[in-house]
C-alpha positions as CSV (number, residue, x, y, z in Angstrom):
1,M,56.1,-1.3,-4.8
2,P,54.4,-1.4,-8.2
3,K,51.6,-3.8,-8.9
4,K,51.9,-6.7,-11.3
5,K,49.9,-6.1,-14.6
6,V,46.7,-8.1,-14.7
7,D,46.8,-10.9,-17.3
8,V,43.4,-12.4,-16.7
9,Q,40.3,-10.4,-15.9
10,Q,37.7,-12.2,-13.8
11,G,34.1,-11.0,-13.4
12,I,30.7,-12.1,-12.2
13,R,27.8,-12.0,-14.5
14,F,24.2,-12.1,-13.2
15,E,21.5,-13.3,-15.6
16,L,17.9,-12.6,-14.6
17,Q,14.8,-14.2,-16.0
18,E,11.7,-12.2,-16.8
19,S,10.0,-12.7,-13.5
20,E,13.2,-11.7,-11.6
21,R,13.4,-8.6,-13.8
22,N,9.8,-7.7,-12.9
23,A,10.5,-8.2,-9.2
24,L,13.5,-6.0,-9.5
25,K,11.5,-3.3,-11.3
26,L,8.9,-3.4,-8.5
27,Y,11.6,-3.2,-5.9
28,T,13.2,-0.2,-7.5
29,A,9.9,1.5,-8.0
30,S,8.8,1.0,-4.4
31,T,12.2,2.2,-3.1
32,A,11.9,5.3,-5.2
33,F,8.4,5.9,-4.0
34,R,9.5,5.4,-0.4
35,N,12.4,7.8,-0.9
36,V,10.0,10.4,-2.3
37,G,7.6,9.8,0.6
38,V,10.4,10.3,3.1
39,G,11.4,13.6,1.4
40,V,7.8,14.8,1.3
41,G,7.3,13.8,5.0
42,A,10.4,15.7,5.9
43,V,9.1,18.8,4.1
44,L,5.6,18.5,5.7
45,K,6.7,17.7,9.2
46,P,7.2,21.4,10.2
47,I,3.8,22.2,8.8
48,A,2.2,19.3,10.7
49,D,4.0,20.5,13.9
50,N,2.6,24.0,13.4
51,F,-0.8,22.5,12.8
52,A,-0.5,20.6,16.0
53,V,0.3,23.8,17.9
54,L,-2.6,25.6,16.2
55,M,-4.9,22.7,17.2
56,A,-3.7,22.8,20.8
57,A,-4.2,26.6,20.9
58,W,-7.7,26.2,19.4
59,L,-8.5,23.5,21.9
60,A,-7.3,25.8,24.8
61,K,-9.3,28.7,23.5
62,E,-12.5,27.1,22.6
63,G,-12.5,24.2,25.0
64,M,-13.8,20.7,24.1
65,E,-17.5,21.9,24.1
66,G,-16.8,24.6,21.5
67,I,-14.9,22.2,19.3
68,Q,-17.6,19.5,19.6
69,G,-20.2,22.2,18.6
70,T,-18.1,23.1,15.5
71,V,-17.8,19.4,14.6
72,E,-21.5,18.9,15.0
73,Q,-22.1,21.9,12.7
74,W,-19.8,20.4,10.1
75,H,-21.8,17.2,10.3
76,I,-25.1,19.1,9.9
77,N,-23.7,21.1,6.9
78,A,-22.6,17.8,5.3
79,E,-26.1,16.3,5.7
80,V,-27.8,19.5,4.4
81,N,-25.5,19.7,1.4
82,K,-26.2,16.0,0.6
83,Q,-29.9,16.6,0.9
84,A,-29.7,19.7,-1.3
85,A,-27.9,17.7,-4.0
86,W,-30.5,15.0,-3.8
87,D,-33.3,17.6,-4.0
88,A,-31.7,19.1,-7.1
89,E,-31.5,15.7,-8.7
90,Y,-35.2,15.1,-8.1
91,Q,-36.0,18.5,-9.5
92,E,-33.9,17.7,-12.6
93,Y,-36.0,14.4,-12.9
94,I,-39.2,16.4,-12.7
95,D,-38.0,18.9,-15.4
96,K,-37.0,16.1,-17.7
97,W,-40.4,14.4,-17.1
98,E,-42.2,17.6,-18.0
99,I,-40.2,17.9,-21.3
100,G,-40.9,14.3,-22.2
101,K,-44.6,14.6,-21.1
102,S,-45.8,14.9,-24.7
103,N,-44.7,11.3,-25.4
104,M,-46.6,9.9,-22.5
105,T,-50.2,9.0,-22.0
106,D,-52.3,11.4,-20.1
107,S,-52.7,9.2,-17.1
108,S,-48.9,9.0,-16.4
109,Q,-47.6,10.9,-13.4
110,P,-44.1,11.5,-12.3
111,W,-42.8,9.6,-9.3
112,T,-43.3,11.1,-5.9
113,Y,-40.1,12.0,-4.1
114,E,-40.2,8.7,-2.1
115,Q,-40.8,6.6,-5.2
116,W,-38.0,8.4,-7.0
117,E,-35.7,8.0,-4.1
118,Q,-36.4,4.2,-4.1
119,N,-36.3,3.7,-7.8
120,S,-33.5,6.0,-9.0
121,G,-30.2,4.2,-9.0
122,V,-27.5,5.8,-6.9
123,S,-24.3,5.8,-8.9
124,T,-21.4,3.7,-7.8
125,G,-19.4,6.9,-7.1
126,Q,-22.1,8.2,-4.8
127,K,-22.2,4.8,-3.0
128,R,-18.4,5.0,-2.5
129,A,-18.7,8.6,-1.3
130,D,-21.4,7.7,1.1
131,W,-19.4,4.7,2.4
132,W,-16.4,7.0,2.8
133,Q,-18.4,9.5,4.7
134,E,-20.0,6.8,6.9
135,K,-16.8,4.9,7.7
136,V,-14.2,7.8,7.6
137,G,-15.8,11.2,7.6
138,K,-18.2,10.8,10.5
139,P,-15.7,9.2,12.8
140,L,-13.2,12.0,12.1
141,R,-15.8,14.7,12.6
142,N,-17.3,13.0,15.7
143,G,-14.0,11.9,17.3
144,I,-12.2,15.2,17.4
145,G,-10.2,14.0,20.3
146,T,-8.8,11.2,18.2
147,V,-7.9,13.7,15.4
148,V,-6.2,16.0,17.9
149,N,-4.1,13.1,19.2
150,W,-3.4,12.0,15.7
151,V,-2.1,15.5,14.8
152,I,-0.1,15.9,18.0
153,F,1.6,12.6,17.8
154,W,2.0,12.4,14.1
155,D,5.7,11.8,13.2
């Protein structure tokens, strides 16, 4: 049976204020970000699963003592690299002091390493990096069991 021709068209119109538009933009952006994250997670899951197998194989081969030794070596290397960078900065200070020596009085001396360490301002970036190492890096390196569990049970 044929339909009757429509003589009146009815519709619904939504009007949004500026704040509602901003909320809708935020929602659509977060939904898009979530969708991308889900896709990336789906792509990375096989890699993470393989990594979990490799970690389990490494744990079986090396044993917990071997892994703890490796983690301790990572910690030592991080401390040595940090100290080497600090020493290089002190040497740079001494070199600059030697260059500017002609502008100073004869009695002036460069700071000792301890004075320089106390008086030289550590940059905000270095403070953030030190905080990250202290709060995140060391627990990850020292708690290898936690990392193994994290990798194995990572979905």
